[in-house]
N, C-alpha and C positions, 0 to 999 in steps of 0.2 A: 739643154733640152731633155726630156723625158726620153728613155729608151722605148723603142718600138716594139710593140708586142710580135713573136714570130710569126703569130697566125692573123695578123691585121697585115694588109697589102700584099700578100700572097696568095696567089689563086691555086685553090685546089679544089678537085672534083667533089660538088655535094658539102663545101664549106661554106658558111657565111662569110662572104669577104667585103660586104659592106655594114659599113657604121651608119644608123639610121636614127637621127634625132626628131624625137614628136616631144609633143606638148604645146602648153596654151598660145595663144598669138601674143608676141611680147617676153616670152621668157627667154629669149636671144637665140633661138634654135638656127637662124642664117650668120648671125655675128659668132655664135661659136663655132660650127661648121666651118667657116671659112677660117677661123684660126688654127681649127684642129687641122684641116685638110693641108693648111698650111706646115704644120709640125710635122705632120706624118708625111707628107710629101702624095699626097693622094690627090684627085680632082676632088670638086665641090659640084653637086648637084641642089639648086632649089627648086622643090616641084612648084612653089608658087611663081616663083619666074617662067616656067615650063609652062604651065597654066596662062599665063598674061602673054607669051609670045604665040601661044596656039589660038587664041582669040583674039588676039592684037589689041587688046584694051587692058585696063588696069582690072584687077580683081573686084574691086568696090564697083566697076563701071559693068562690070560681067553680071555681079551679082543683080544689082538694080534693075539692068536689061533683061535676064533671064529668068531672075530668081534664085534662091537658094538651092530646091531642088534641081535644077538644071546644071549650077555650078557643080554641084557634090558629084553629078554624074560626070561631067566632063573631068573632075578631079580623080576620080576613082577609075574612069578609063585610062587618064593617060600615067597614073602612079602604075596600075597595074601592067600597063604596056612597058614600064621600066625593064630594062636589061643590061644594069650594070655590076660590074664586079669590081671592088677595090676602090671604092667610093665614099666617100662622107654624102648623107643625103639629111638636109634638111627636109620636112615635110610642113606643109600648111597644117594649121591645129586643128581642120575638120576632117583631115582624109581619115580620122578615126573612127568615123561615122560607117566607114566601108569595111566588112569585112573581108570582100575579096580584094580591096587595095589593101589592108594589114596584111592579110595573111602572105600576099606577095612580095611585101617589104619583109616580111618574119623566114620567110624562105631562102631569101639572099643576103640577109643580116642581120646582125644585132641590135635590137630595140632599145636606144636610152630614152627615158622619159627624164626630160629637164622638169622635175616639179619645181614650182615655184606657189608662193603664197600670196595670198589677196593682196595685202597690205603691199607689198613689195611689187605686185603686178598694178596695181593703181597707179605707183609711181611710175613706172614705164610706159603705160597706155594711152598717151597723150593722144593720139589719134584713133581711138577707139571707132568712132563713128563712121571713118572714111578709111581704114586700111584692109576692107575687104575680107570682114569677119562674118562666119556662116552665123547665125542667130536663128537656130529652130524653132525655138520658143518664141519668134516674133520679135520684133524693134524694140520693144519695151522691155527684154530679156536684159539685165545689169549682169556685169563682170562675173560678182558672186554667182549667180545663176546659172552662167556659164562654166564655169570653174565645178562646180556640183554635179551638172548633167555631164561634162566629159573627164571628172576624174577617173571614175570606175572604167572606163575604156581605156584609158592611157595605161592604168595600172594593168589591167587584164592584159594589155598586149606589149607591155614592156619586159624585157629581160632583163634590164637594170633599170633602177632609179637613182637619181642622182640629184640631191636637193642645192639649189642653186642660189639661196635667198641669200642677199646681201654680200654676194661674190662677184671681183669682176670679172673680164673674160679670162684673162689668165689663169685666174686661181679654180675657175668651174671646167675649162681646159683641162687642168690638172686631176680633177675631180672625174672627170668622164672616163681619162686615160685610166687613173687608177681603179677604176671600176672594172676597165676591160681587161687588166692585167689578173684582176683576182679570180 
């Protein structure tokens, strides 16, 4: 087991105590976040699950029913209202479109961008059309266009960038922990 950074998991005034995972849909934020939380003994929160619970329907159904703009407004509102300490937070890929939500996350946590390339993402994104992905460019937008649109935003907000191409969950968690130690 990787030794815990003394700053992670200890609440101190005005310190960032959360670890927030950002990145593309399919990058593994939820899976990696659960493993990271288990290793560190911290609670895990998935903001996509919070949105689904609040709306009572799946993310895709919510986007289909209310549209991408309404979905992003709900996402920004819920994420901005989070009041968590000492938690691992996996965000939805589209949260990066909200300056308010990203500012709130950054105030309370260290943002880790799980960077993944298009080839690797194509291997993982089996349910791209049904997993509740916000496509601001319209339904004809492909995965490559989505990566090009979001990458500058992820990079702008990230405190750390961890490249996870070709890694299994355990290896990726090891890299995230190493990035936090440094």
